[in-house]
N, C-alpha and C positions, 0 to 999 in steps of 0.2 A: 498615517498609513492604516489601511484596512487589516482586519485580521487575516484575511485571504492573501493580501500582498505580502504581510509579514511572514507567513507560513511558507510562501513560495520562495522568498528570500531565504529564509532560515534553511529550507531544504536545499536549495543550491549551496549554501555555505556548508551544509553538513555533508553533503555527497562529495565535496571536494576534500573533506577530512575523512572519508570512509564511514560516515555514520548516518547514512540516509535511512536504513531499515531501524535503527535505533531511534531515530527521531519519529518514525511512524509509530513504533511501540510506545513512545511517550505519549504521543497524540491519542492514540487508542486507549491508552490508560486513563486519560484525564477526561475523554469523552464517554468512556462505555464501562469503565470498572467502578466499583465501590471504592471511594477514597480509604476506606478502612480495611482493604483487602490485606490478608496476611501475607508473610513471606513467602510461604510455599505456594499460595495462589499466585502470586506475582511471579514467582519463578516458572512455574508451569505454563502460565499464560504466555509469558515472554518466549518460553521455549517453542510453544505451538505457534506464535507468531512469526518467529524467525523461520520455523519448519514450513510454514506456508509460502514465505518469501522465498526461501530456498527451492521449493517445489516449483513455484511459477518461474523462477529465474532458470533453474534447470531445465524446466520443459521448454522454455523459449529457446535457450541454447541448443537443445536436442533437436526441435523441429525445423529450425532455419535451414534453408538449403545452403550447400556448401559454396555457391558462388561468391564472389567478392561483393556484388551490389545485391540488395535485397530483390527478391524476384516477386511477382505479382502474388505467388501462392504464400510467401513470407508474409507480405502485406495483409493478405486475406486472414492468415493465421493470428496476425496481431490484432486485427480489427475483431475478430471472435472473442480474444482474451479481453480487449477493451470493452466490448458489449457486455460480457459476462460480469466484469467488475463494476460497470456502471449500474446494472441491475441490483448487484449486492449493495452499492453504496446508497442508491435510492431507498431500498428496503431498510437498510440500517438508519438513515436519515428518518424516515417515517416513524421506525420503531422507537427512536430516542428523541423525537421531537425536534430534530434539527433540519428538517427539510428545507432546502434553498439556502443553506448557509455555505455549502461548498460548490466549487465550479470543476 
């Protein structure tokens, strides 16, 4: 099983357990943080990571139209968020020598 397949399977399992964002933070910690980071740095970084996730989720929930089915405008808004995050991850991968490792 490839690393990507394993991470996707792990993500599905963790979301079922209510731990998807925690799994994302662990992945971030492994790929972007100094392994010798101290307790305070880990706590502050985790708080910032979760705050970012909360901001995104809260924003998505706040901008969706109230209709039962997603509207064309809802889908456009989700595409804009997706595009912004794709640009971020591409920059992150280039900066950290990970280009081409994620999908």
